[in-house]
C-alpha positions as CSV (number, residue, x, y, z in Angstrom):
1,X,10.0,19.0,10.4
2,X,7.8,18.8,13.8
3,X,3.9,19.1,13.6
4,X,2.2,20.5,16.7
5,X,-1.0,19.0,16.9
6,X,-3.7,20.8,19.2
7,X,-7.2,18.4,19.5
8,X,-10.8,19.2,20.6
9,X,-11.4,20.9,17.1
10,X,-14.2,19.3,15.2
11,X,-13.5,17.8,11.8
12,X,-16.2,18.8,8.9
13,X,-15.8,18.6,5.6
14,X,-15.2,16.8,2.2
15,X,-11.7,15.4,0.9
16,X,-11.4,14.1,-2.5
17,X,-7.8,12.0,-2.2
18,X,-5.2,11.4,-5.0
19,X,-6.0,8.0,-6.6
20,X,-5.3,4.8,-4.8
21,X,-1.2,3.7,-4.2
22,X,-1.0,0.1,-4.8
23,X,-3.3,1.3,-8.2
24,X,-0.9,4.6,-9.2
25,X,2.2,1.9,-9.2
26,X,0.4,-0.7,-11.3
27,X,-1.0,1.7,-14.0
28,X,2.4,3.2,-14.6
29,X,4.1,0.0,-14.9
30,X,1.2,-2.0,-16.8
31,X,1.0,1.2,-19.2
32,X,4.5,0.8,-20.4
33,X,4.0,-2.8,-20.4
34,X,1.3,-2.6,-23.2
35,X,1.7,-1.6,-26.6
36,X,0.1,1.9,-27.0
37,X,-1.1,4.9,-25.9
38,X,-2.3,4.6,-22.2
39,X,-4.2,7.4,-20.4
40,X,-3.9,7.6,-16.8
41,X,-6.0,10.3,-14.8
42,X,-5.9,11.3,-10.9
43,X,-2.4,9.8,-10.7
44,X,-0.5,9.9,-7.2
45,X,2.2,11.8,-7.1
46,X,4.3,11.2,-4.1
47,X,7.9,9.9,-2.9
48,X,6.6,6.6,-3.1
49,X,5.8,6.9,-7.1
50,X,8.2,8.8,-8.6
51,X,10.8,6.3,-8.7
52,X,8.6,4.1,-10.6
53,X,8.2,6.8,-13.6
54,X,11.9,7.6,-13.2
55,X,12.1,3.6,-13.8
56,X,10.2,4.1,-16.9
57,X,12.8,6.8,-18.5
58,X,15.7,4.3,-17.5
59,X,14.1,1.1,-19.8
60,X,13.2,3.6,-22.6
61,X,9.5,4.4,-21.8
62,X,8.5,7.7,-23.1
63,X,5.8,9.5,-20.7
64,X,4.4,12.3,-19.6
65,X,2.5,14.4,-16.7
66,X,0.1,17.0,-17.4
67,X,-0.8,17.7,-13.4
68,X,-2.1,14.2,-12.5
69,X,-3.0,13.0,-15.8
70,X,-0.4,10.4,-16.8
71,X,0.6,9.3,-20.3
72,X,2.8,6.9,-21.5
73,X,3.7,5.2,-25.0
74,X,3.7,1.9,-24.2
75,X,6.7,-0.1,-25.5
76,X,5.4,-3.9,-25.3
77,X,7.1,-7.0,-24.0
78,X,9.8,-6.9,-26.3
79,X,10.7,-2.9,-26.2
80,X,12.3,-2.3,-23.1
81,X,16.3,-1.4,-23.2
82,X,18.9,-2.3,-20.7
83,X,19.1,0.9,-18.0
84,X,22.2,2.6,-18.3
85,X,22.8,2.6,-14.6
86,X,21.1,1.4,-11.1
87,X,17.4,1.4,-10.9
88,X,16.7,3.6,-7.6
89,X,13.4,2.2,-5.8
90,X,13.6,4.7,-3.0
91,X,11.9,3.2,-0.4
92,X,9.3,1.7,-2.2
93,X,9.5,-2.2,-1.6
94,X,6.1,-2.5,-4.3
95,X,8.8,-0.6,-6.9
96,X,11.5,-3.2,-6.4
97,X,9.4,-6.7,-6.6
98,X,6.9,-5.0,-9.1
99,X,10.1,-3.9,-11.3
100,X,11.7,-7.2,-10.9
101,X,8.7,-9.2,-12.3
102,X,8.7,-6.7,-15.5
103,X,12.4,-7.2,-15.8
104,X,12.2,-11.1,-15.9
105,X,9.3,-10.3,-18.6
106,X,11.0,-7.7,-20.5
107,X,14.0,-9.6,-20.3
108,X,16.4,-6.7,-19.9
109,X,19.9,-6.3,-17.6
110,X,19.9,-4.6,-14.5
111,X,20.2,-3.9,-10.9
112,X,17.6,-2.7,-8.5
113,X,18.3,-1.0,-5.4
114,X,17.0,1.8,-3.1
115,X,17.5,3.2,0.4
116,X,18.8,1.8,3.7
117,X,15.1,0.6,4.6
118,X,14.4,-0.9,1.7
119,X,17.5,-3.1,2.1
120,X,16.1,-4.2,5.1
121,X,13.2,-5.9,3.2
122,X,13.5,-9.3,2.7
123,X,13.5,-10.0,-0.9
124,X,14.5,-13.8,-1.1
125,X,10.6,-14.2,-1.2
126,X,10.7,-12.8,-5.2
127,X,14.2,-14.3,-5.8
128,X,13.9,-18.0,-5.5
129,X,10.6,-18.9,-7.3
130,X,12.1,-16.1,-10.1
131,X,14.6,-18.8,-10.2
132,X,12.7,-21.4,-10.2
133,X,11.4,-19.7,-13.5
134,X,14.3,-19.5,-15.3
135,X,15.0,-15.5,-14.1
136,X,18.8,-14.8,-13.8
137,X,18.1,-13.1,-10.7
138,X,20.5,-12.4,-7.5
139,X,20.0,-10.9,-4.3
140,X,22.9,-9.6,-1.4
141,X,22.3,-12.0,1.0
142,X,18.4,-12.4,0.8
143,X,18.2,-8.4,0.4
144,X,18.5,-5.6,-2.1
145,X,20.5,-4.6,-4.2
146,X,19.4,-6.9,-6.8
147,X,20.6,-8.3,-10.0
148,X,19.1,-9.3,-13.1
149,X,20.3,-10.7,-16.2
150,X,19.2,-11.4,-19.3
151,X,17.6,-15.0,-19.2
152,X,18.9,-17.2,-22.4
153,X,15.7,-19.5,-22.4
154,X,12.5,-19.3,-22.4
155,X,10.9,-18.8,-18.4
156,X,9.1,-21.7,-16.8
157,X,5.7,-21.6,-16.1
158,X,5.5,-23.1,-12.6
159,X,3.3,-24.2,-9.1
160,X,4.3,-22.1,-6.0
161,X,3.0,-21.7,-2.2
162,X,3.5,-18.7,-1.1
163,X,4.5,-18.3,2.6
164,X,2.7,-15.5,3.5
165,X,0.0,-14.0,1.6
166,X,1.6,-11.0,-0.6
167,X,0.4,-9.1,-3.0
168,X,3.9,-7.4,-4.0
169,X,5.1,-11.7,-4.3
170,X,1.9,-12.6,-6.3
171,X,2.0,-9.7,-8.9
172,X,6.3,-9.8,-9.6
173,X,4.7,-13.7,-10.3
174,X,2.1,-12.8,-12.3
175,X,4.5,-10.5,-14.4
176,X,7.1,-13.1,-15.1
177,X,4.7,-15.9,-15.6
178,X,3.1,-13.9,-19.1
179,X,6.2,-15.1,-20.5
180,X,6.5,-18.3,-19.6
181,X,6.0,-21.5,-21.5
182,X,3.5,-23.0,-20.1
183,X,0.5,-21.9,-17.4
184,X,1.6,-20.6,-13.9
185,X,-0.1,-21.4,-10.5
186,X,0.3,-19.4,-7.4
187,X,-1.0,-20.7,-4.1
188,X,-1.3,-18.6,-1.2
189,X,-2.6,-19.3,2.7
190,X,-4.6,-15.8,2.6
191,X,-6.6,-13.5,0.6
192,X,-4.2,-10.5,-0.9
193,X,-4.6,-8.0,-3.1
194,X,-5.8,-8.0,-6.1
195,X,-5.8,-5.1,-8.0
196,X,-2.6,-6.9,-10.7
197,X,-4.9,-9.1,-11.4
198,X,-8.1,-6.8,-12.4
199,X,-6.0,-4.4,-14.3
200,X,-3.9,-7.0,-15.9
201,X,-7.1,-8.5,-17.1
202,X,-8.5,-5.5,-18.3
203,X,-5.9,-5.0,-20.3
204,X,-6.2,-8.8,-22.0
205,X,-4.5,-11.1,-19.8
206,X,-5.9,-14.3,-18.5
207,X,-6.1,-14.6,-14.6
208,X,-8.4,-16.5,-12.7
209,X,-8.6,-16.2,-8.9
210,X,-9.8,-19.2,-7.6
211,X,-11.3,-19.6,-4.0
212,X,-10.4,-21.8,-0.8
213,X,-13.6,-23.7,-1.0
214,X,-13.3,-24.4,-5.0
215,X,-9.9,-25.3,-4.9
216,X,-9.3,-26.9,-1.7
217,X,-6.1,-25.8,-1.2
218,X,-5.8,-22.2,0.0
219,X,-6.3,-18.9,-2.5
220,X,-5.3,-19.5,-5.8
221,X,-4.2,-17.3,-9.0
222,X,-3.6,-19.0,-12.1
223,X,-2.1,-17.5,-14.7
224,X,-1.9,-18.2,-18.6
225,X,0.8,-17.0,-20.8
226,X,0.0,-14.0,-23.3
227,X,-1.6,-14.8,-26.2
228,X,-1.8,-10.9,-27.6
229,X,0.0,-7.9,-26.4
230,X,-1.5,-6.0,-23.5
231,X,-4.0,-3.2,-24.6
232,X,-3.2,0.4,-23.0
233,X,-4.8,1.5,-19.9
234,X,-7.7,4.3,-19.8
235,X,-8.7,4.7,-16.1
236,X,-9.1,7.2,-13.7
237,X,-7.9,5.8,-10.5
238,X,-10.0,5.8,-7.4
239,X,-8.6,7.4,-4.4
240,X,-6.9,5.7,-1.8
241,X,-8.5,3.7,0.8
242,X,-5.3,3.5,3.0
243,X,-5.3,7.2,3.0
244,X,-8.8,7.2,3.6
245,X,-8.2,5.4,7.0
246,X,-6.1,8.6,8.1
247,X,-9.4,10.8,7.7
248,X,-11.8,8.1,8.8
249,X,-10.2,7.3,12.5
250,X,-9.7,11.7,12.8
251,X,-13.3,11.7,12.3
252,X,-13.9,8.9,15.1
253,X,-12.3,10.7,17.5
254,X,-12.3,14.5,16.8
255,X,-15.4,15.8,18.6
256,X,-18.3,16.7,16.9
257,X,-17.0,15.5,13.5
258,X,-18.4,14.5,10.2
259,X,-16.5,13.8,7.3
260,X,-17.0,12.6,3.8
261,X,-14.0,10.5,1.8
262,X,-15.1,10.9,-2.4
263,X,-14.5,8.5,-5.1
264,X,-12.4,5.8,-2.6
265,X,-11.7,2.3,-3.8
266,X,-13.4,-0.2,-1.9
267,X,-11.7,-3.6,-3.8
268,X,-12.8,-5.6,-0.9
269,X,-9.5,-7.1,-0.5
270,X,-8.7,-3.9,1.1
271,X,-11.8,-3.3,3.1
272,X,-10.2,-4.9,6.9
273,X,-10.0,-1.8,8.6
274,X,-14.0,-0.8,7.5
275,X,-15.1,-4.0,9.0
276,X,-12.9,-3.4,12.2
277,X,-14.1,0.0,12.8
278,X,-17.7,-1.1,12.1
279,X,-17.5,-3.9,15.1
280,X,-16.2,-1.0,17.0
281,X,-19.2,0.5,17.0
282,X,-18.0,3.5,14.3
283,X,-20.5,5.7,12.7
284,X,-19.9,5.3,9.1
285,X,-21.8,4.6,5.7
286,X,-20.9,3.3,2.6
287,X,-21.7,4.8,-0.9
288,X,-21.1,2.2,-3.6
289,X,-20.7,4.0,-7.1
290,X,-19.4,3.2,-10.4
291,X,-16.8,0.7,-10.8
292,X,-13.8,2.4,-12.6
293,X,-11.0,-0.1,-14.4
294,X,-12.6,-3.0,-12.7
295,X,-12.0,-1.6,-8.8
296,X,-15.6,-1.0,-6.8
297,X,-15.1,2.5,-5.4
298,X,-17.3,5.1,-3.7
299,X,-17.9,7.6,-0.8
300,X,-17.7,7.2,3.3
301,X,-18.8,9.6,5.4
302,X,-18.3,9.5,9.1
303,X,-19.1,10.9,12.3
304,X,-17.4,11.0,15.9
305,X,-18.2,7.6,17.9
306,X,-17.6,6.0,21.3
307,X,-15.5,3.5,20.1
308,X,-15.3,-0.3,22.0
309,X,-12.5,-2.6,21.6
310,X,-12.2,-5.4,19.0
311,X,-9.9,-8.2,17.8
312,X,-8.3,-8.7,14.4
313,X,-6.7,-11.4,13.0
314,X,-6.6,-14.3,10.8
315,X,-7.2,-13.4,6.7
316,X,-8.9,-9.6,7.7
317,X,-4.9,-9.3,9.0
318,X,-3.6,-9.2,5.3
319,X,-6.8,-6.9,3.9
320,X,-5.8,-4.2,5.9
321,X,-2.0,-4.7,6.6
322,X,-1.2,-0.8,5.8
323,X,-3.8,0.1,8.3
324,X,-2.4,-0.8,11.5
325,X,-0.6,2.5,12.9
326,X,-4.1,4.4,12.6
327,X,-5.7,1.5,13.7
328,X,-3.7,0.9,16.9
329,X,-4.5,4.7,17.1
330,X,-8.6,4.0,17.0
331,X,-7.9,1.0,19.7
332,X,-6.2,3.7,21.9
333,X,-9.5,5.7,21.8
334,X,-11.9,2.8,22.4
335,X,-13.2,1.3,25.4
336,X,-11.5,-2.1,26.4
337,X,-8.4,-4.1,25.5
338,X,-8.1,-4.3,21.5
339,X,-5.5,-7.6,20.5
340,X,-3.6,-7.9,17.0
341,X,-2.8,-11.2,15.8
342,X,-1.3,-13.0,12.9
343,X,0.2,-9.8,11.7
344,X,4.0,-10.8,12.3
345,X,4.5,-8.8,8.5
346,X,4.4,-5.5,10.2
347,X,7.5,-5.9,11.7
348,X,8.9,-6.1,7.9
349,X,7.5,-2.5,6.4
350,X,8.7,0.8,6.3
351,X,9.7,0.4,10.0
352,X,9.1,-2.5,12.3
353,X,5.2,-1.4,13.3
354,X,4.6,-3.7,15.9
355,X,7.9,-2.1,18.2
356,X,7.5,1.6,16.9
357,X,3.9,1.9,17.0
358,X,3.4,0.4,21.0
359,X,6.6,2.4,21.4
360,X,5.4,5.9,20.5
361,X,2.3,5.3,21.7
362,X,3.3,4.3,25.5
363,X,4.5,8.3,25.4
364,X,1.2,9.5,25.1
365,X,-0.1,7.7,27.7
366,X,-1.2,4.8,26.0
367,X,-0.9,0.9,27.7
368,X,0.5,-0.8,24.3
369,X,1.6,-4.3,24.8
370,X,4.1,-5.7,22.0
371,X,3.8,-9.1,21.3
372,X,5.9,-11.9,18.9
373,X,2.6,-11.3,15.7
374,X,0.9,-8.1,17.1
375,X,-0.4,-6.2,19.9
376,X,-2.3,-5.5,22.8
377,X,-3.3,-1.5,23.7
378,X,-5.6,-1.0,26.4
379,X,-7.9,2.1,25.7
380,X,-9.4,4.4,27.6
381,X,-11.4,6.7,25.8
382,X,-8.9,9.6,25.4
383,X,-5.0,9.9,25.3
384,X,-2.9,12.3,27.1
385,X,-0.6,14.5,24.7
386,X,3.1,14.2,24.6
387,X,6.6,14.4,22.3
388,X,6.7,11.5,19.5
389,X,9.2,10.4,16.6
390,X,7.9,9.4,13.3
391,X,11.0,6.6,12.7
392,X,11.1,7.7,8.9
393,X,7.7,5.9,8.4
394,X,5.1,7.4,6.7
395,X,2.4,5.8,8.0
396,X,3.6,6.3,11.6
397,X,3.4,9.7,11.3
398,X,0.4,10.3,9.6
399,X,-1.3,8.2,12.9
400,X,0.4,9.5,15.4
401,X,-0.9,13.5,13.9
402,X,-3.7,11.7,13.9
403,X,-3.7,10.8,17.3
404,X,-3.4,14.3,18.6
405,X,-6.7,15.6,17.2
406,X,-8.8,14.2,20.3
407,X,-5.9,14.6,22.5
408,X,-6.3,16.1,25.8
409,X,-2.9,18.6,25.1
410,X,-0.7,18.9,22.2
411,X,1.0,16.3,20.4
412,X,4.5,17.2,18.7
413,X,5.4,15.0,16.2
414,X,9.0,14.6,15.3
415,X,10.2,13.9,11.6
416,X,7.0,14.0,10.0
417,X,7.8,15.6,6.7
418,X,7.8,12.0,5.9
419,X,4.2,12.1,5.4
420,X,5.4,13.5,1.5
421,X,6.1,9.5,0.8
422,X,2.7,8.9,0.2
423,X,0.3,11.6,0.6
424,X,2.0,14.6,0.4
425,X,-1.5,17.1,0.7
426,X,-1.8,15.1,4.2
427,X,-1.7,18.2,6.7
428,X,-3.4,20.9,4.2
429,X,-6.5,18.1,4.0
430,X,-6.5,18.4,7.6
431,X,-6.5,22.0,8.4
432,X,-8.8,22.8,5.5
433,X,-11.2,20.3,7.8
434,X,-10.4,22.6,10.8
435,X,-7.7,20.5,12.6
436,X,-5.5,22.7,14.6
437,X,-2.1,21.9,13.0
438,X,1.1,23.6,13.1
439,X,4.0,22.8,11.2
440,X,7.7,24.2,11.8
441,X,11.6,23.1,10.9
442,X,12.9,21.3,13.9
443,X,16.1,23.2,15.7
């Protein structure tokens, strides 16, 4: 499918997004690990969450959906069964890495596999520490498929230093640590998302996060083995800040625009983009509301702004790791040279997001220079049109569509159907705000 975006139209109105992708993944899985019935509202139903739901069925966990309301009949850590076939994780590394930890905790056997893109994502970063804990897990030359066999002995608690700050790796090891013979200590070089810690703590797990100024050794997570079963979840999921990012940038670059995104998650480990946009002199306001399931949330208002260049590096990179494609678009519309460093992890996402982002922005007349661990974009406050390609990456596809909202000439995005991976309503939402977007099948 290709989308033809004609810029220059104001965006006005309100958007209420489906539940956060990271929270949806975890809510589905943790509800299955609890004992009893969990009720989860505002679940994200998209390509990235469907494999996790299908996995529950394969492991013998019953669930039902009524719209975006999910009910899960949790089996606890002793009630999962071995799946009859290979578990297909689709294109979702989160699904694969979290399921590996859950399989270790429930002591079931099976194979985790996925798309060709997922098979390119590094898995040794979970395999090696899980093996140290006594999990019988094997990768294929460091990548999927992963073979997990039933362990014959209790898992061992460990102290482990992650080479990169990664919520997926940390969450995998936290799940295995729930059934270890002693506490586990995980140390990261920077702050990563703490959704797993917050949600499991609300379910009765004993997890403590320790900041560098206290630990003296980086960002630490201390996990105690479970003394009692996990309690079921009762949670309304806030909207996804990573999805909201596209509407925020769209509202900044489209002329005469005013947008409000309602009930968005405002977890501080996810708010790096908001800080970066404020440094770019974006006109935005955040109104915090009542926390949900330990997660802060609120409303974000944004309006058209003349952006200026900035620099992003260090610990902020981790706190906006999924937002760099659309941040690159904001940088293209800003005045001056925006620099991103310490972001080499972007090369291991659904695509090499450093290379692909720079490649596609150049097609739109942007001076975008790729570096080993980031990029430099020389913004001129405007952008010309052109024909671009999504490369099978949902966030790149959405970012390129947003790029067209303020362009002088139409932007045509090929492969745009991939947006359904994380936000199937993305294009209708933009159209409801006033965007001029027409979609048609590729010839």
